[in-house]
Residue frames as a rotation matrix with the C-alpha (Angstrom) as fourth column:
MET 1
-0.385 -0.882 -0.272 4.25
-0.064 -0.269 0.961 12.66
-0.921 0.388 0.048 -17.92
SER 2
-0.678 0.139 0.722 2.39
0.706 0.399 0.586 11.28
-0.206 0.907 -0.368 -20.92
SER 3
0.465 0.883 -0.057 -0.36
0.853 -0.464 -0.237 13.86
-0.236 0.062 -0.970 -20.43
ARG 4
0.377 -0.409 -0.831 2.23
-0.029 -0.902 0.430 16.66
-0.926 -0.138 -0.352 -20.41
LEU 5
-0.713 -0.686 0.146 3.89
0.074 0.133 0.988 15.32
-0.698 0.715 -0.044 -23.56
HIS 6
-0.237 0.752 0.616 0.51
0.957 0.290 0.015 14.93
-0.168 0.592 -0.788 -25.21
SER 7
0.715 0.513 -0.475 -0.23
0.489 -0.853 -0.184 18.60
-0.500 -0.101 -0.860 -24.50
LEU 8
-0.081 -0.852 -0.518 3.23
-0.108 -0.509 0.854 19.58
-0.991 0.125 -0.050 -25.73
VAL 9
-0.761 -0.190 0.620 2.64
0.524 0.383 0.761 17.96
-0.382 0.904 -0.192 -29.13
ILE 10
0.222 0.930 0.292 -0.82
0.972 -0.189 -0.137 19.53
-0.072 0.314 -0.947 -29.48
GLU 11
0.652 -0.003 -0.758 0.50
0.215 -0.958 0.189 22.97
-0.727 -0.287 -0.624 -28.53
ASN 12
-0.389 -0.908 -0.158 3.53
0.012 -0.176 0.984 22.70
-0.921 0.381 0.080 -30.82
LEU 13
-0.750 0.114 0.651 1.66
0.648 0.320 0.691 21.57
-0.130 0.941 -0.314 -33.92
GLY 14
0.272 0.962 -0.030 -1.47
0.947 -0.274 -0.168 23.59
-0.170 0.017 -0.985 -33.22
THR 15
0.448 -0.142 -0.883 0.34
0.123 -0.968 0.218 26.92
-0.886 -0.206 -0.416 -32.89
ARG 16
-0.644 -0.761 -0.080 2.46
-0.016 -0.091 0.996 26.23
-0.765 0.643 0.046 -35.98
ILE 17
-0.515 0.544 0.662 -0.59
0.857 0.347 0.382 25.38
-0.021 0.764 -0.645 -38.08
VAL 18
0.513 0.810 -0.284 -2.66
0.814 -0.564 -0.139 28.32
-0.273 -0.159 -0.949 -36.87
SER 19
0.215 -0.511 -0.832 0.23
0.026 -0.849 0.528 30.76
-0.976 -0.135 -0.169 -37.34
GLY 20
0.920 0.143 -0.364 0.72
-0.352 -0.104 -0.930 29.59
-0.171 0.984 -0.046 -40.94
GLU 21
-0.065 -0.994 0.092 4.20
-0.870 0.101 0.482 28.20
-0.488 -0.049 -0.871 -40.31
LEU 22
-0.779 -0.010 0.626 2.77
0.218 0.933 0.286 24.87
-0.587 0.359 -0.725 -41.45
ALA 23
-0.637 0.502 -0.585 0.82
-0.725 -0.647 0.235 25.92
-0.261 0.574 0.776 -44.52
PRO 24
0.384 0.851 0.357 -2.34
-0.529 0.520 -0.671 24.20
-0.757 0.069 0.650 -45.80
GLY 25
0.887 -0.001 -0.462 -1.46
-0.403 0.484 -0.776 21.21
0.224 0.875 0.429 -47.92
THR 26
-0.130 -0.981 0.142 1.84
-0.925 0.069 -0.374 20.59
0.358 -0.180 -0.916 -46.15
SER 27
0.682 0.282 -0.675 2.51
-0.113 0.952 0.283 16.93
0.723 -0.117 0.681 -45.38
LEU 28
0.008 -0.645 0.764 4.07
-0.988 -0.125 -0.095 15.74
0.157 -0.754 -0.638 -42.12
HIS 29
0.005 -0.071 -0.997 5.35
-0.068 0.995 -0.071 12.29
0.998 0.068 0.000 -41.26
THR 30
0.880 0.418 0.226 4.49
-0.243 -0.011 0.970 11.15
0.408 -0.908 0.092 -37.76
ASP 31
0.597 -0.716 -0.362 7.94
0.797 0.581 0.165 9.65
0.092 -0.387 0.918 -37.28
SER 32
-0.301 -0.694 0.654 9.51
0.538 -0.690 -0.484 13.08
0.787 0.207 0.581 -37.92
ILE 33
0.361 0.502 0.786 7.24
-0.433 -0.656 0.618 14.54
0.826 -0.563 -0.019 -35.22
GLU 34
0.953 -0.034 -0.302 8.31
0.253 0.638 0.727 11.81
0.168 -0.769 0.617 -32.81
GLU 35
0.156 -0.987 -0.032 11.97
0.948 0.159 -0.277 12.53
0.278 0.012 0.960 -33.50
ALA 36
-0.247 -0.265 0.932 11.72
0.238 -0.949 -0.207 16.33
0.939 0.171 0.298 -33.41
LEU 37
0.272 0.480 0.834 9.77
-0.654 -0.544 0.526 16.44
0.706 -0.689 0.166 -30.14
GLY 38
-0.741 -0.672 -0.020 11.27
-0.462 0.530 -0.711 13.38
0.488 -0.517 -0.703 -28.50
VAL 39
-0.175 0.771 0.612 7.95
-0.872 0.168 -0.461 11.65
-0.458 -0.615 0.642 -27.87
SER 40
-0.706 -0.058 0.706 6.56
0.041 0.992 0.123 8.18
-0.707 0.116 -0.697 -28.46
ARG 41
-0.921 0.388 0.032 4.34
0.074 0.092 0.993 7.08
0.382 0.917 -0.113 -31.32
SER 42
-0.242 0.882 -0.404 1.38
0.935 0.323 0.145 6.63
0.259 -0.343 -0.903 -28.95
VAL 43
-0.253 0.100 -0.962 1.72
0.519 -0.825 -0.222 10.23
-0.816 -0.556 0.157 -27.71
VAL 44
-0.901 -0.109 -0.419 1.77
-0.271 -0.613 0.742 11.54
-0.338 0.783 0.523 -31.28
ARG 45
-0.767 0.641 -0.012 -1.18
0.432 0.530 0.730 9.35
0.474 0.555 -0.683 -32.21
GLU 46
-0.066 0.766 -0.639 -3.32
0.978 -0.077 -0.193 10.73
-0.197 -0.638 -0.745 -29.38
ALA 47
-0.409 -0.146 -0.901 -2.30
0.156 -0.984 0.088 14.32
-0.899 -0.105 0.425 -30.18
VAL 48
-0.996 0.030 -0.082 -3.17
-0.085 -0.134 0.987 13.81
0.019 0.991 0.136 -33.83
ARG 49
-0.413 0.906 -0.092 -6.66
0.867 0.422 0.266 12.66
0.280 0.030 -0.959 -32.84
VAL 50
0.046 0.396 -0.917 -7.18
0.671 -0.692 -0.266 15.96
-0.740 -0.603 -0.297 -31.03
LEU 51
-0.627 -0.368 -0.686 -5.80
-0.192 -0.781 0.595 18.04
-0.755 0.505 0.419 -33.91
GLN 52
-0.919 0.359 0.161 -7.99
0.305 0.393 0.867 16.08
0.249 0.846 -0.471 -36.31
SER 53
-0.104 0.930 -0.352 -11.07
0.991 0.068 -0.113 16.86
-0.081 -0.360 -0.929 -34.20
LEU 54
-0.022 0.013 -1.000 -10.15
0.275 -0.961 -0.018 20.56
-0.961 -0.276 0.017 -34.46
GLY 55
0.874 0.395 0.281 -10.09
0.337 -0.078 -0.938 20.29
-0.349 0.915 -0.201 -38.26
LEU 56
0.525 -0.740 -0.419 -6.38
-0.622 -0.670 0.404 21.15
-0.580 0.048 -0.813 -38.42
VAL 57
-0.598 -0.783 -0.171 -4.98
-0.726 0.440 0.528 17.93
-0.338 0.440 -0.832 -39.89
LYS 58
0.663 0.728 -0.178 -6.10
-0.733 0.582 -0.351 15.03
-0.152 0.363 0.919 -42.00
PRO 59
-0.065 -0.682 0.728 -4.40
-0.289 0.711 0.641 11.59
-0.955 -0.169 -0.243 -41.88
VAL 60
0.544 0.139 -0.828 -3.31
-0.839 0.053 -0.542 10.47
-0.032 0.989 0.145 -45.33
PRO 61
0.881 -0.192 0.432 -2.31
0.105 0.970 0.217 6.83
-0.461 -0.146 0.875 -45.92
ARG 62
0.452 -0.823 0.344 1.44
0.891 0.432 -0.139 6.40
-0.035 0.369 0.929 -46.51
LEU 63
0.076 -0.421 0.904 2.01
0.384 -0.824 -0.416 10.16
0.920 0.379 0.099 -46.27
GLY 64
-0.769 -0.291 -0.570 1.26
0.625 -0.151 -0.766 10.82
0.137 -0.945 0.298 -42.60
LEU 65
0.034 0.771 -0.636 -0.63
0.717 -0.462 -0.522 14.04
-0.696 -0.439 -0.568 -42.02
ARG 66
-0.444 -0.100 0.890 -1.81
0.749 -0.587 0.308 16.82
0.492 0.803 0.336 -44.30
ILE 67
-0.801 0.131 -0.584 -2.47
0.308 -0.746 -0.590 20.31
-0.513 -0.653 0.557 -42.97
ARG 68
-0.079 0.882 0.465 -6.03
0.995 0.098 -0.017 21.37
-0.061 0.461 -0.885 -43.70
PRO 69
-0.552 -0.084 0.829 -7.10
0.384 -0.909 0.164 24.82
0.740 0.409 0.534 -44.92
ARG 70
-0.990 0.112 0.080 -8.54
-0.130 -0.555 -0.822 27.39
-0.048 -0.825 0.564 -42.51
ALA 71
-0.315 0.937 -0.149 -12.02
-0.831 -0.196 0.520 26.85
0.458 0.288 0.841 -43.92
ASP 72
0.111 0.319 -0.941 -11.96
0.030 0.946 0.324 23.39
0.993 -0.064 0.096 -42.32
TRP 73
-0.847 -0.524 -0.085 -10.92
0.101 -0.002 -0.995 24.54
0.521 -0.852 0.054 -38.84
ASN 74
0.184 0.843 -0.505 -13.29
0.865 0.105 0.491 24.39
0.467 -0.527 -0.710 -35.90
VAL 75
-0.440 -0.484 0.756 -13.00
0.257 -0.875 -0.410 28.13
0.860 0.014 0.510 -35.35
PHE 76
0.464 0.658 0.593 -15.30
-0.460 -0.393 0.796 28.03
0.757 -0.642 0.120 -32.31
ASP 77
0.585 -0.287 -0.758 -12.92
0.632 0.747 0.205 25.79
0.507 -0.600 0.619 -30.37
PRO 78
0.987 -0.153 -0.053 -11.31
-0.078 -0.736 0.672 27.69
-0.142 -0.659 -0.739 -27.47
GLU 79
0.278 -0.942 0.190 -7.87
0.515 0.313 0.798 26.20
-0.811 -0.124 0.572 -28.23
ILE 80
-0.066 -0.265 0.962 -7.86
0.987 -0.160 0.024 27.58
0.148 0.951 0.272 -31.77
ILE 81
0.792 0.404 0.457 -9.13
0.331 -0.914 0.234 30.92
0.513 -0.034 -0.858 -30.53
ARG 82
0.828 -0.523 -0.202 -6.35
0.058 -0.279 0.959 31.08
-0.558 -0.806 -0.200 -27.93
TRP 83
-0.019 -0.882 0.471 -3.67
0.776 0.284 0.563 30.21
-0.630 0.377 0.679 -30.48
ARG 84
0.140 0.114 0.984 -4.95
0.879 -0.472 -0.070 32.80
0.456 0.874 -0.166 -32.93
ILE 85
0.957 0.235 0.172 -5.13
0.128 -0.869 0.478 35.56
0.262 -0.435 -0.861 -30.31
ALA 86
0.623 -0.774 -0.113 -1.58
0.190 0.010 0.982 34.74
-0.758 -0.633 0.153 -29.23
GLY 87
-0.213 -0.746 0.631 -0.21
0.804 0.233 0.547 35.08
-0.555 0.624 0.550 -32.76
GLU 88
-0.945 -0.271 -0.180 -0.25
0.117 -0.799 0.590 37.40
-0.304 0.537 0.787 -35.74
GLN 89
-0.554 0.812 0.183 -3.95
0.420 0.084 0.903 36.71
0.718 0.578 -0.388 -36.33
LYS 90
-0.713 0.243 -0.657 -4.86
0.638 -0.161 -0.753 38.50
-0.289 -0.957 -0.041 -33.10
GLY 91
-0.805 0.390 -0.446 -6.58
-0.408 -0.911 -0.059 41.39
-0.430 0.135 0.893 -34.86
ALA 92
-0.560 0.602 -0.569 -8.70
-0.531 0.266 0.804 39.22
0.636 0.753 0.171 -37.16
GLN 93
-0.543 0.344 -0.766 -9.63
0.560 0.828 -0.025 36.88
0.626 -0.442 -0.642 -34.32
LEU 94
-0.757 0.256 -0.601 -10.62
0.453 -0.457 -0.766 39.65
-0.470 -0.852 0.230 -31.92
ARG 95
-0.765 0.498 -0.409 -12.64
-0.631 -0.708 0.317 41.36
-0.131 0.501 0.856 -34.62
SER 96
-0.486 0.611 -0.626 -14.61
-0.255 0.585 0.770 38.26
0.836 0.533 -0.128 -35.58
LEU 97
-0.525 0.273 -0.806 -15.27
0.760 0.578 -0.298 37.31
0.384 -0.769 -0.511 -31.95
THR 98
-0.830 0.218 -0.513 -16.26
0.167 -0.780 -0.602 40.84
-0.532 -0.586 0.612 -30.94
GLU 99
-0.667 0.623 -0.409 -18.65
-0.716 -0.385 0.582 41.05
0.205 0.681 0.703 -33.89
LEU 100
-0.456 0.490 -0.743 -20.08
0.238 0.872 0.428 37.68
0.857 0.018 -0.514 -32.87
ARG 101
-0.685 0.168 -0.709 -20.59
0.716 -0.023 -0.698 38.94
-0.133 -0.986 -0.105 -29.33
ALA 102
-0.863 0.335 -0.378 -22.24
-0.307 -0.942 -0.132 42.14
-0.401 0.002 0.916 -30.60
ALA 103
-0.532 0.681 -0.503 -24.71
-0.558 0.165 0.813 40.06
0.638 0.713 0.292 -32.60
VAL 104
-0.250 0.393 -0.885 -25.50
0.342 0.891 0.300 37.45
0.906 -0.227 -0.357 -29.94
GLU 105
-0.769 -0.183 -0.612 -25.22
0.612 0.062 -0.788 38.98
0.182 -0.981 0.064 -26.49
PRO 106
-0.824 0.563 0.065 -27.89
-0.563 -0.797 -0.218 41.70
-0.071 -0.217 0.974 -26.78
ALA 107
-0.062 0.815 -0.576 -30.34
-0.609 0.427 0.669 39.03
0.791 0.392 0.470 -27.99
ALA 108
-0.342 -0.131 -0.931 -29.27
0.486 0.823 -0.294 36.76
0.804 -0.553 -0.217 -25.12
ALA 109
-0.990 -0.030 -0.141 -29.88
0.135 -0.522 -0.842 39.54
-0.048 -0.853 0.520 -22.61
GLU 110
-0.488 0.868 -0.085 -33.34
-0.834 -0.436 0.337 40.17
0.256 0.236 0.938 -24.07
LEU 111
0.070 0.490 -0.869 -34.21
-0.196 0.861 0.470 36.48
0.978 0.137 0.156 -23.81
ALA 112
-0.669 -0.397 -0.628 -32.76
0.506 0.376 -0.776 36.29
0.545 -0.837 -0.051 -20.29
ALA 113
-0.902 0.378 0.207 -35.13
-0.429 -0.743 -0.513 39.05
-0.040 -0.552 0.833 -19.16
GLN 114
0.001 0.951 -0.309 -38.00
-0.901 0.135 0.413 36.88
0.434 0.278 0.857 -20.35
HIS 115
0.605 0.283 -0.744 -36.82
-0.245 0.956 0.164 33.43
0.758 0.083 0.647 -19.30
SER 116
-0.434 -0.901 0.025 -34.14
-0.329 0.132 -0.935 33.62
0.839 -0.414 -0.354 -16.61
PRO 117
0.239 0.414 -0.878 -34.77
0.702 0.551 0.451 31.59
0.670 -0.725 -0.159 -13.45
ASP 118
0.906 0.212 0.366 -34.97
-0.054 -0.800 0.597 33.84
0.419 -0.561 -0.714 -10.39
ASP 119
0.748 -0.654 -0.116 -31.81
0.326 0.210 0.922 32.42
-0.578 -0.727 0.370 -8.84
ILE 120
-0.052 -0.782 0.621 -29.69
0.996 0.002 0.085 33.18
-0.068 0.623 0.779 -11.93
ALA 121
0.388 0.257 0.885 -31.13
0.424 -0.902 0.076 36.69
0.818 0.346 -0.459 -12.15
ALA 122
0.997 -0.027 0.068 -30.21
-0.073 -0.419 0.905 37.27
0.004 -0.907 -0.420 -8.51
GLU 123
0.410 -0.905 0.114 -26.71
0.687 0.388 0.614 35.87
-0.600 -0.173 0.781 -9.09
LEU 124
0.084 -0.333 0.939 -26.26
0.883 -0.413 -0.225 38.26
0.462 0.848 0.259 -12.02
MET 125
0.784 0.254 0.567 -27.06
0.012 -0.919 0.395 41.21
0.621 -0.302 -0.723 -9.79
ALA 126
0.879 -0.477 -0.023 -24.53
0.069 0.079 0.995 40.04
-0.472 -0.876 0.102 -7.21
VAL 127
0.164 -0.849 0.502 -21.82
0.922 0.313 0.228 39.50
-0.351 0.425 0.834 -9.84
ALA 128
0.295 0.004 0.956 -22.47
0.634 -0.749 -0.193 42.92
0.715 0.663 -0.223 -11.41
ALA 129
0.959 0.073 0.274 -22.16
-0.151 -0.689 0.709 44.59
0.240 -0.722 -0.649 -8.02
ARG 130
0.598 -0.796 0.088 -18.86
0.347 0.357 0.867 42.79
-0.722 -0.488 0.490 -7.34
MET 131
0.169 -0.515 0.840 -17.60
0.978 -0.021 -0.209 43.75
0.125 0.857 0.500 -10.80
ARG 132
0.666 0.132 0.734 -18.20
0.196 -0.981 -0.001 47.40
0.720 0.144 -0.679 -10.03
ALA 133
0.936 -0.315 0.156 -16.35
-0.244 -0.263 0.933 47.21
-0.253 -0.912 -0.323 -6.70
VAL 134
0.391 -0.824 0.411 -13.43
0.563 0.567 0.601 45.20
-0.728 -0.004 0.685 -8.10
GLY 135
0.328 -0.222 0.918 -13.20
0.882 -0.275 -0.382 47.34
0.337 0.936 0.106 -11.25
ARG 136
0.865 0.016 0.501 -12.98
-0.103 -0.973 0.208 50.52
0.490 -0.232 -0.840 -9.22
ALA 137
0.771 -0.597 0.222 -10.21
-0.196 0.110 0.974 48.93
-0.606 -0.794 -0.033 -7.16
GLY 138
0.360 -0.642 -0.677 -8.24
-0.932 -0.223 -0.285 48.09
0.032 0.734 -0.679 -10.33
ASP 139
-0.302 -0.398 0.866 -8.02
-0.441 0.864 0.243 44.35
-0.845 -0.308 -0.436 -9.65
LEU 140
-0.116 0.267 -0.957 -8.08
-0.991 -0.091 0.095 43.31
-0.062 0.959 0.275 -13.31
GLN 141
-0.870 -0.232 -0.435 -7.61
-0.303 0.948 0.100 39.56
0.389 0.218 -0.895 -12.76
THR 142
-0.747 0.665 -0.011 -10.57
0.356 0.386 -0.851 39.28
-0.562 -0.640 -0.525 -10.40
PHE 143
-0.148 0.692 -0.707 -12.53
-0.586 -0.637 -0.501 41.60
-0.797 0.340 0.500 -12.68
LEU 144
-0.536 -0.122 -0.835 -11.79
-0.811 0.346 0.471 39.30
0.232 0.930 -0.284 -15.62
ASP 145
-0.975 0.167 -0.146 -13.03
0.200 0.948 -0.249 36.24
0.096 -0.272 -0.957 -13.70
LEU 146
-0.436 0.856 -0.277 -16.23
0.226 -0.194 -0.955 38.07
-0.871 -0.479 -0.108 -12.77
ASP 147
-0.244 0.309 -0.919 -16.70
-0.820 -0.572 0.026 39.44
-0.518 0.760 0.393 -16.29
ILE 148
-0.804 -0.073 -0.590 -16.49
-0.427 0.761 0.488 35.92
0.413 0.645 -0.643 -17.75
GLN 149
-0.841 0.524 -0.138 -18.93
0.483 0.609 -0.630 34.69
-0.246 -0.596 -0.764 -15.10
PHE 150
-0.357 0.728 -0.585 -21.34
-0.223 -0.675 -0.704 37.55
-0.907 -0.121 0.403 -15.85
HIS 151
-0.273 0.238 -0.932 -21.48
-0.951 -0.212 0.225 37.03
-0.144 0.948 0.284 -19.59
SER 152
-0.913 -0.039 -0.407 -21.67
-0.118 0.978 0.170 33.25
0.392 0.203 -0.897 -19.20
LEU 153
-0.715 0.686 -0.136 -24.65
0.373 0.209 -0.904 33.67
-0.591 -0.697 -0.406 -16.87
VAL 154
-0.220 0.640 -0.736 -26.43
-0.648 -0.660 -0.380 35.93
-0.729 0.393 0.560 -19.35
LEU 155
-0.540 -0.038 -0.841 -25.96
-0.772 0.420 0.477 33.35
0.335 0.907 -0.256 -22.10
ALA 156
-0.941 0.179 -0.287 -27.21
0.260 0.926 -0.274 30.55
0.217 -0.332 -0.918 -19.83
ALA 157
-0.617 0.726 -0.304 -30.13
0.129 -0.288 -0.949 32.62
-0.777 -0.624 0.084 -18.58
SER 158
-0.594 0.379 -0.709 -31.35
-0.785 -0.465 0.409 33.13
-0.175 0.800 0.574 -22.15
GLY 159
0.165 0.647 0.744 -32.63
-0.370 0.740 -0.562 29.55
-0.914 -0.182 0.362 -22.19
ASN 160
0.854 0.023 -0.520 -31.05
-0.516 0.172 -0.839 29.07
0.070 0.985 0.159 -25.63
GLU 161
0.741 -0.569 0.356 -28.62
0.223 0.709 0.670 26.15
-0.634 -0.417 0.652 -25.56
MET 162
0.497 -0.581 0.645 -26.76
0.793 0.001 -0.609 27.42
0.353 0.814 0.462 -28.64
PHE 163
0.563 -0.265 0.782 -26.08
-0.294 -0.949 -0.110 30.76
0.772 -0.168 -0.613 -26.94
SER 164
0.879 -0.164 0.448 -25.07
-0.426 0.153 0.891 28.99
-0.215 -0.974 0.065 -23.74
HIS 165
0.704 -0.616 0.353 -22.45
0.613 0.778 0.134 26.92
-0.357 0.123 0.926 -25.55
LEU 166
0.521 -0.531 0.668 -20.69
0.354 -0.578 -0.736 30.12
0.777 0.620 -0.113 -26.64
ARG 167
0.994 -0.057 0.091 -19.57
-0.107 -0.476 0.873 30.78
-0.006 -0.877 -0.480 -23.05
ASN 168
0.431 -0.895 0.111 -16.11
0.566 0.365 0.739 29.27
-0.702 -0.256 0.664 -23.55
VAL 169
0.100 -0.326 0.940 -15.65
0.933 -0.297 -0.202 31.20
0.345 0.897 0.275 -26.79
ILE 170
0.664 0.229 0.712 -16.52
0.081 -0.969 0.235 34.48
0.743 -0.098 -0.662 -25.09
GLY 171
0.918 -0.383 -0.103 -14.34
0.130 0.045 0.990 33.55
-0.375 -0.923 0.091 -22.13
GLU 172
0.171 -0.909 0.380 -11.33
0.926 0.280 0.254 33.24
-0.337 0.308 0.890 -24.43
VAL 173
0.103 -0.131 0.986 -11.84
0.651 -0.741 -0.166 36.63
0.752 0.659 0.009 -26.05
LEU 174
0.905 0.219 0.364 -12.23
-0.123 -0.686 0.717 38.29
0.407 -0.694 -0.595 -22.65
ARG 175
0.688 -0.724 -0.043 -9.03
0.414 0.343 0.843 36.60
-0.596 -0.598 0.536 -21.44
GLY 176
0.055 -0.685 0.726 -7.22
0.996 -0.013 -0.088 37.62
0.069 0.728 0.682 -24.61
ARG 177
0.521 0.209 0.827 -8.28
0.299 -0.953 0.053 41.22
0.799 0.220 -0.559 -24.21
THR 178
0.967 -0.166 0.194 -6.87
-0.242 -0.351 0.905 41.30
-0.082 -0.922 -0.379 -20.68
ASP 179
0.572 -0.782 0.247 -3.73
0.556 0.591 0.584 39.23
-0.603 -0.197 0.773 -21.36
TYR 180
-0.102 -0.626 0.773 -2.68
0.989 -0.151 0.008 41.45
0.112 0.765 0.634 -24.28
GLY 181
-0.688 -0.349 -0.637 -3.16
0.567 -0.806 -0.170 44.77
-0.454 -0.478 0.752 -22.52
LEU 182
-0.723 0.480 0.498 -6.40
0.296 -0.436 0.850 45.80
0.625 0.762 0.173 -24.20
MET 183
0.422 0.811 -0.405 -8.17
0.780 -0.097 0.618 46.61
0.461 -0.577 -0.674 -20.94
PRO 184
0.208 -0.334 0.919 -7.73
-0.308 -0.915 -0.262 49.94
0.928 -0.229 -0.293 -19.14
ASP 185
-0.800 -0.583 -0.142 -6.20
-0.022 0.265 -0.964 49.83
0.599 -0.768 -0.225 -15.65
HIS 186
-0.736 0.676 -0.020 -9.61
0.022 -0.007 -1.000 50.71
-0.676 -0.737 -0.010 -14.29
PRO 187
-0.519 0.623 0.585 -12.73
0.850 0.306 0.428 49.76
0.087 0.719 -0.689 -16.29
HIS 188
-0.827 0.227 0.514 -14.73
-0.070 -0.949 0.306 52.81
0.558 0.217 0.801 -17.30
GLU 189
-0.848 0.513 0.131 -17.46
-0.201 -0.083 -0.976 53.79
-0.490 -0.854 0.173 -14.87
GLU 190
-0.089 0.855 -0.510 -20.09
-0.978 -0.171 -0.116 53.71
-0.186 0.489 0.852 -17.61
ALA 191
-0.279 -0.073 -0.957 -19.15
-0.507 0.858 0.082 50.12
0.816 0.508 -0.277 -18.50
LEU 192
-0.979 -0.085 -0.184 -19.44
0.114 0.523 -0.845 49.09
0.168 -0.848 -0.502 -14.85
GLN 193
-0.569 0.821 -0.041 -22.85
-0.506 -0.389 -0.770 50.72
-0.648 -0.417 0.637 -14.60
LEU 194
-0.110 0.542 -0.833 -24.06
-0.966 0.139 0.219 49.11
0.235 0.829 0.508 -17.82
HIS 195
-0.696 -0.142 -0.704 -23.38
-0.058 0.988 -0.141 45.65
0.716 -0.057 -0.696 -16.41
VAL 196
-0.893 0.435 -0.112 -25.51
0.129 0.010 -0.992 46.58
-0.430 -0.900 -0.065 -13.41
ASP 197
-0.350 0.790 -0.504 -28.19
-0.827 -0.513 -0.230 47.89
-0.440 0.336 0.833 -15.78
VAL 198
-0.386 0.169 -0.907 -28.25
-0.612 0.689 0.389 44.59
0.690 0.705 -0.162 -17.71
ALA 199
-0.871 -0.001 -0.492 -28.56
0.303 0.786 -0.539 42.58
0.387 -0.618 -0.684 -14.51
ASN 200
-0.772 0.606 -0.193 -31.24
-0.125 -0.442 -0.888 44.86
-0.624 -0.661 0.417 -13.12
ALA 201
-0.274 0.678 -0.682 -33.27
-0.960 -0.242 0.145 44.72
-0.067 0.694 0.717 -16.35
ILE 202
-0.537 0.052 -0.842 -33.08
-0.246 0.945 0.215 40.91
0.807 0.322 -0.495 -16.41
GLN 203
-0.900 0.188 -0.393 -34.21
0.435 0.402 -0.805 40.69
0.006 -0.896 -0.444 -12.79
SER 204
-0.590 0.693 -0.413 -36.97
-0.301 -0.664 -0.684 43.25
-0.749 -0.280 0.601 -13.48
ARG 205
-0.199 0.481 0.854 -38.16
0.719 0.664 -0.206 41.31
-0.666 0.573 -0.478 -16.56
ASP 206
0.580 0.279 -0.766 -37.54
-0.201 -0.862 -0.466 44.26
-0.790 0.424 -0.443 -18.87
PRO 207
0.414 -0.427 0.804 -36.35
0.740 0.672 -0.024 42.75
-0.530 0.605 0.594 -22.21
ASP 208
0.780 -0.082 0.621 -35.94
0.450 -0.617 -0.646 46.02
0.436 0.783 -0.444 -24.13
THR 209
0.797 -0.498 0.342 -33.79
-0.601 -0.708 0.370 47.65
0.058 -0.500 -0.864 -21.46
ALA 210
0.496 -0.622 0.606 -31.70
-0.028 0.686 0.727 44.48
-0.868 -0.377 0.323 -21.08
ARG 211
0.508 -0.268 0.819 -31.04
0.841 0.360 -0.404 44.33
-0.186 0.894 0.408 -24.80
ASN 212
0.826 -0.146 0.545 -30.24
0.137 -0.885 -0.446 48.02
0.547 0.443 -0.710 -25.11
ALA 213
0.744 -0.576 0.339 -27.85
-0.596 -0.341 0.728 48.00
-0.303 -0.743 -0.596 -22.13
MET 214
0.365 -0.629 0.687 -25.99
0.323 0.777 0.540 44.96
-0.873 0.025 0.487 -23.47
ASP 215
0.648 -0.099 0.755 -25.83
0.744 -0.129 -0.655 46.57
0.162 0.987 -0.010 -26.92
ARG 216
0.872 -0.331 0.360 -24.18
-0.349 -0.937 -0.015 49.60
0.343 -0.112 -0.933 -25.34
ILE 217
0.531 -0.713 0.458 -21.64
-0.291 0.354 0.889 47.33
-0.796 -0.605 -0.020 -23.62
MET 218
0.374 -0.366 0.852 -20.81
0.753 0.656 -0.048 45.78
-0.541 0.660 0.521 -26.99
ARG 219
0.795 -0.058 0.604 -20.49
0.410 -0.682 -0.605 49.16
0.447 0.729 -0.518 -28.70
ARG 220
0.787 -0.557 0.265 -18.13
-0.598 -0.586 0.547 50.35
-0.149 -0.589 -0.794 -25.96
THR 221
0.429 -0.626 0.651 -16.09
0.125 0.755 0.644 47.16
-0.895 -0.195 0.402 -26.35
ILE 222
0.542 -0.188 0.819 -15.71
0.839 0.164 -0.518 47.68
-0.037 0.968 0.247 -30.09
ALA 223
0.882 -0.181 0.435 -14.68
-0.065 -0.961 -0.267 51.31
0.467 0.208 -0.860 -29.60
GLU 224
0.705 -0.608 0.366 -12.04
-0.569 -0.176 0.804 50.29
-0.424 -0.774 -0.470 -27.05
VAL 225
0.099 -0.699 0.708 -10.38
0.001 0.711 0.703 47.50
-0.995 -0.069 0.071 -29.04
GLU 226
0.866 0.355 0.353 -11.01
0.296 0.207 -0.933 48.17
-0.404 0.912 0.074 -32.73
GLN 227
0.584 -0.720 -0.374 -7.59
-0.792 -0.608 -0.066 49.79
-0.180 0.335 -0.925 -33.16
VAL 228
-0.135 -0.644 0.753 -6.16
-0.383 0.735 0.559 46.25
-0.914 -0.213 -0.346 -32.96
TRP 229
-0.168 0.143 0.975 -7.85
0.639 0.769 -0.003 45.23
-0.751 0.623 -0.221 -36.21
LEU 230
0.467 0.463 -0.753 -8.30
-0.164 -0.792 -0.589 48.48
-0.869 0.398 -0.294 -38.17
ASP 231
0.019 -0.555 -0.832 -5.58
-0.958 -0.249 0.144 47.59
-0.287 0.794 -0.536 -40.69
THR 232
-0.688 -0.242 0.684 -6.40
-0.188 0.970 0.154 43.87
-0.701 -0.022 -0.713 -40.81
PRO 233
-0.607 0.491 -0.624 -8.06
-0.748 -0.088 0.658 42.81
0.268 0.867 0.421 -44.09
ARG 234
0.145 0.757 0.637 -11.14
-0.745 0.508 -0.433 40.64
-0.651 -0.411 0.638 -43.97
GLU 235
-0.900 -0.388 0.197 -11.14
-0.206 0.779 0.593 37.13
-0.383 0.493 -0.781 -45.34
HIS 236
0.028 0.930 -0.367 -13.79
-0.928 -0.113 -0.355 36.10
-0.372 0.351 0.860 -47.84
């Protein structure tokens, strides 16, 4: 029960902060949170620790909590990404994450072709083959699971621990794209083939082909979803 209440407080405050309902600089008293959500002080205290680790709030003596500006948020945290994709910031969040993927994943594929252990390279081939079969069948949920596995494996196979730690970030953007109807009913045949091409190039130790095939996947992705953010201004 306490775990469920803890999650409830985090979800309630987190979504309200990320959506802008609780603006930066706003002060909140913990006792008002307890009363509004019907939870104990200990539950609020633990939830606040999580929100503080995300850069969303700052405890202020005698005032309670102060909402921190977006520049202080841990924007790589999957929770924040999920909240932003679920709200009015969907376009901005998908744009920034897709641009991040376009910058990182071709480089990761190139490195994977040079450094991937044989077992991971073989697993990539198997996953790519399953993706093609499942995508043709129109099973989008299974395809999503395989797509997340595929891109996570490429990041891990690169041998770069910074790339590897982006797997949860990329998982969230792939989930968001599916959950909000931004995937076609059947993935395009070229996209399915390009995943096979990436896996084959990594297994064949062909860095240039791996990079180019992943770059083409990213360019297709941008073309398919950029309508979501075309009218969204950039933040500076």
